C-alpha positions as CSV (number, residue, x, y, z in Angstrom):
1,X,0.0,0.0,0.0
2,X,1.3,3.5,-0.9
3,X,1.8,6.3,1.6
4,X,-1.1,8.2,0.0
5,X,-3.4,5.2,0.4
6,X,-2.3,4.8,4.1
7,X,-2.9,8.5,4.7
8,X,-6.4,8.2,3.1
9,X,-7.2,5.2,5.3
10,X,-6.0,7.0,8.4
11,X,-8.0,10.1,7.5
12,X,-11.2,8.1,7.0
13,X,-10.7,6.3,10.3
14,X,-9.9,9.6,12.2
15,X,-12.9,11.3,10.5
16,X,-15.2,8.4,11.5
17,X,-13.9,8.5,15.1
18,X,-14.4,12.3,15.2
19,X,-17.9,12.0,13.9
20,X,-18.8,9.4,16.4
21,X,-17.4,11.6,19.2
22,X,-19.3,14.6,18.0
23,X,-22.5,12.6,17.7
24,X,-22.0,11.3,21.3
25,X,-21.3,14.8,22.5
26,X,-24.4,16.1,20.8
27,X,-26.5,13.3,22.4
28,X,-25.0,14.0,25.8
29,X,-25.5,17.7,25.4
30,X,-29.1,17.3,24.3
31,X,-30.2,14.6,26.8
32,X,-27.8,14.8,29.7
33,X,-27.4,11.0,29.4
34,X,-23.9,9.7,29.3
35,X,-22.4,6.2,29.4
36,X,-22.0,5.3,33.1
37,X,-18.8,4.1,34.5
38,X,-19.2,0.3,35.1
39,X,-16.2,0.2,37.5
40,X,-17.8,2.9,39.7
41,X,-21.2,1.3,39.6
42,X,-19.7,-2.0,40.8
43,X,-17.1,-0.7,43.3
44,X,-18.2,2.8,44.2
45,X,-14.7,4.0,43.4
46,X,-13.7,6.3,40.6
47,X,-11.7,4.7,37.8
48,X,-8.8,6.5,36.1
49,X,-11.1,7.6,33.3
50,X,-14.0,8.9,35.4
51,X,-14.7,12.4,34.3
52,X,-13.6,11.9,30.7
53,X,-17.0,12.7,29.2
54,X,-17.2,15.9,31.3
55,X,-13.6,16.8,30.4
56,X,-14.4,16.4,26.7
57,X,-17.7,18.3,26.9
58,X,-15.9,21.1,28.7
59,X,-13.1,21.2,26.1
60,X,-15.7,21.4,23.3
61,X,-17.1,24.6,25.1
62,X,-13.5,25.8,25.7
63,X,-14.1,25.6,29.4
64,X,-10.6,24.9,30.5
65,X,-11.2,25.2,34.3
66,X,-14.1,22.8,34.0
67,X,-12.0,20.3,32.0
68,X,-9.3,20.5,34.6
69,X,-11.7,19.9,37.5
70,X,-13.3,16.9,35.7
71,X,-10.0,14.9,35.6
72,X,-6.8,16.8,36.1
73,X,-4.5,13.8,35.4
74,X,-6.2,13.1,32.0
75,X,-6.1,16.8,31.2
76,X,-2.4,16.9,31.8
77,X,-1.8,13.7,29.7
78,X,-3.7,15.0,26.7
79,X,-0.7,16.7,25.0
80,X,1.5,13.5,25.5
81,X,-1.4,11.4,24.1
82,X,-1.7,13.7,21.1
83,X,2.0,13.5,20.5
84,X,1.8,9.7,20.6
85,X,-1.1,9.7,18.1
86,X,0.8,12.0,15.7
87,X,4.0,10.0,16.0
88,X,2.2,6.7,15.3
89,X,0.2,8.2,12.5
90,X,3.2,9.7,10.7
91,X,5.1,6.4,11.1
92,X,2.2,4.5,9.7
93,X,1.8,6.8,6.7
94,X,5.5,6.7,6.0
95,X,6.3,3.0,6.6
96,X,3.0,1.1,7.0
97,X,4.2,0.1,10.5
98,X,1.4,-0.1,13.1
99,X,3.6,-1.2,16.0
100,X,4.5,1.3,18.6
101,X,8.1,2.5,18.8
102,X,10.1,3.2,22.0
103,X,8.7,6.8,22.3
104,X,5.1,5.6,22.0
105,X,5.6,2.7,24.3
106,X,7.2,4.7,27.0
107,X,4.7,7.5,26.6
108,X,1.7,5.2,26.9
109,X,3.3,3.6,29.9
110,X,3.7,7.0,31.5
111,X,0.1,8.0,30.7
112,X,-1.2,4.7,32.2
113,X,0.9,5.0,35.3
114,X,-0.1,8.6,35.9
115,X,-3.8,7.8,35.5
116,X,-3.6,4.7,37.8
117,X,-1.7,6.7,40.5
118,X,-4.2,9.5,40.2
119,X,-7.1,7.1,40.5
120,X,-5.6,5.6,43.7
121,X,-4.9,9.0,45.2
122,X,-8.4,10.4,44.5
123,X,-10.1,7.3,46.0
124,X,-8.1,7.5,49.3
């Protein structure tokens, strides 16, 4: 597959993901109904991702303080996550490789560790 075909495939996937996210945001905004956290429903504890819908909805309204208060750890990890997404996308377009390189692997490990530690701290 050529780099142009890979870029087209990546663009279509990203556009579909963005469209799904915007449709979900419109549904949540119109109804106030969001996907509940199964972990919290079962345990009563907040998972590392609790607050992500609120965070995203706040970011769509450019409400930075609201996004921060929804999940500060995830908010801080967004730039690193975006860097990983860009790195992996560029590598896929150029080489066709879908496997994570050292930067992506270490970055994703850091993101996971920060979110787990944050979840533990906020549940204590």
